[in-house]
C-alpha positions in Angstrom: -7.2 0.5 14.9 -7.9 -2.0 12.1 -11.6 -1.3 12.1 -11.1 2.4 11.6 -8.6 1.8 8.8 -11.1 -0.5 7.0 -13.9 1.9 7.5 -11.8 4.8 6.0 -10.8 2.6 3.1 -14.4 1.8 2.5 -15.5 5.3 2.5 -12.7 6.5 0.3 -13.4 3.8 -2.2 -17.1 4.7 -2.4 -16.4 8.3 -2.9 -13.8 7.5 -5.7 -16.4 5.6 -7.6 -19.0 8.4 -7.5 -19.2 11.1 -10.2 -16.4 13.7 -9.6 -15.2 11.4 -6.7 -11.5 11.4 -8.0 -11.4 15.1 -8.1 -12.9 15.5 -4.6 -10.5 13.0 -3.1 -7.5 14.7 -4.9 -8.6 18.2 -3.7 -9.1 17.0 -0.2 -5.6 15.5 0.0 -3.7 18.1 -2.0 -5.3 21.1 -0.3 -3.0 23.2 1.7 0.2 22.6 -0.3 1.9 25.9 -0.7 5.0 27.1 -2.5 8.8 26.7 -1.9 11.2 23.7 -2.2 10.0 21.9 0.9 6.4 22.2 -0.1 7.2 21.1 -3.6 8.8 17.9 -2.1 5.7 17.4 0.0 3.6 18.0 -3.0 5.4 15.2 -4.9 5.0 12.8 -2.1 1.3 13.7 -1.8 0.9 13.2 -5.6 2.6 9.7 -5.4 0.4 8.8 -2.4 -2.7 9.7 -4.3 -1.7 8.0 -7.5 -1.1 4.8 -5.5 -4.6 5.1 -4.0 -6.2 5.6 -7.4 -4.3 2.9 -9.1 -5.5 0.3 -6.5 -8.8 -1.3 -7.0 -10.7 -1.3 -3.9 -12.0 -4.6 -2.3 -15.6 -3.3 -2.5 -15.5 -3.0 -6.2 -16.9 -6.0 -8.1 -14.4 -6.1 -10.9 -11.2 -4.4 -12.0 -12.9 -3.6 -15.4 -15.7 -1.8 -13.5 -13.2 0.1 -11.4 -11.3 1.3 -14.4 -14.4 2.3 -16.3 -15.5 4.5 -13.5 -12.3 6.0 -12.4 -10.2 6.3 -15.6 -12.4 9.0 -17.2 -12.2 10.9 -14.0 -8.4 10.7 -14.1 -8.3 12.1 -17.6 -10.6 14.9 -16.4 -7.9 16.0 -14.0 -5.9 17.1 -17.0 -8.5 19.8 -17.9 -8.4 21.8 -14.7 -8.2 25.6 -15.4 -6.6 27.0 -12.3 -2.9 27.0 -12.9 -1.7 26.0 -9.3 -4.4 23.3 -9.0 -3.8 22.2 -12.6 -0.2 21.5 -11.9 -0.9 19.3 -8.9 -3.7 17.5 -10.7 -1.6 16.9 -13.8 1.0 15.4 -11.6 -1.5 13.0 -9.9 -3.0 12.1 -13.3 0.3 11.3 -14.9 1.6 9.3 -11.9 -1.6 7.4 -11.7 -1.5 6.7 -15.5 1.9 5.3 -15.3 1.1 3.1 -12.3 -2.1 1.8 -14.0 -0.2 1.0 -17.2 2.5 -0.9 -15.2 -0.1 -2.8 -13.2 -2.8 -3.6 -15.8 -1.6 -2.6 -19.3 -4.6 -3.8 -21.2 -7.2 -2.1 -19.1 -5.1 1.1 -18.9 -4.7 1.1 -22.7 -8.5 0.7 -23.2 -9.6 3.2 -20.4 -6.8 5.6 -20.4 -4.4 5.6 -23.3 -6.9 5.2 -26.2 -9.1 8.1 -25.0 -6.1 10.3 -24.3 -4.5 9.6 -27.8 -7.8 9.5 -29.8 -7.4 13.2 -31.0 -3.8 12.6 -32.1 -4.8 9.4 -34.0 -7.6 11.1 -35.7 -5.4 14.0 -36.8 -2.7 11.6 -38.1 -5.3 9.5 -40.0 -4.3 6.3 -38.4 
């Protein structure tokens, strides 16, 4: 029913914008993906679905700028997970989300994702 879909969307949005909310949502959705070719395909579909969710600003958020400032640092944190199996899934989600955000809102993605991601490289190159 529509009311249940709205309520689930609202709860998901609220969780995403909390500290470590992105990681909690990604863990919840990706949990249980095992090995093998079939599981890998399911894994990719799940990664794409999670990326679409993360790249979409919820209706409850006051502004796109606020959403990006809250969620983008958490997306970058997905790149630093230590467990190998989990890290691979989280890196897929992070890279797919980054690509979607850059396509949808390039200026915000540059400010909140690309600049922080490339900052160490820019410091080393002296640019």
